[in-house]
C-alpha positions, 0 to 999 in steps of 0.5 A, spaced: 500 500 500 502 506 498 503 511 504 502 518 504 507 523 507 506 525 514 505 532 512 500 530 507 496 527 512 497 532 517 494 537 512 488 533 510 486 531 518 487 539 519 482 541 513 477 535 515 477 538 522 476 545 520 471 543 515 467 539 520 466 545 524 464 550 519 459 545 516 456 544 523 455 552 524 453 553 516 451 546 514 452 548 506 452 543 501 459 545 498 462 544 505 459 538 505 462 536 498 469 538 500 469 534 506 467 528 502 472 529 498 477 529 503 474 523 507 475 519 500 482 522 500 484 520 507 481 513 506 485 512 500 491 514 504 490 510 510 487 504 507 481 504 510 473 505 509 470 510 513 473 517 515 473 516 522 477 510 522 481 514 517 482 520 521 485 515 527 489 511 522 492 518 520 493 521 527 497 514 528 502 516 523 503 523 525 510 524 528 510 525 535 503 521 536 504 518 543 498 513 542 496 510 549 490 507 547 489 504 541 482 500 542 478 503 537 483 500 532 484 493 535 477 492 538 479 491 545 476 495 550 479 500 555 483 498 561 486 491 557 493 494 557 498 494 563 496 496 570 489 493 568 486 489 573 
């Protein structure tokens, strides 16, 4: 699978998040269409099928990502790591 450069992923995530806020405030169709375009690009860039998973995967690939709980990706619940129990 072709992997997007972290700088590209960072820009896509930032733009998607900004448009998400704008769409929540204005609800304009052209904002939604741009969100859909970026969501598609994120999915292709991360090898995922939905935008939520694509955003998580993109954030994991960014430099300095200090993921403590990846239960969303693995399907395990919180509290299953070290110190649980």
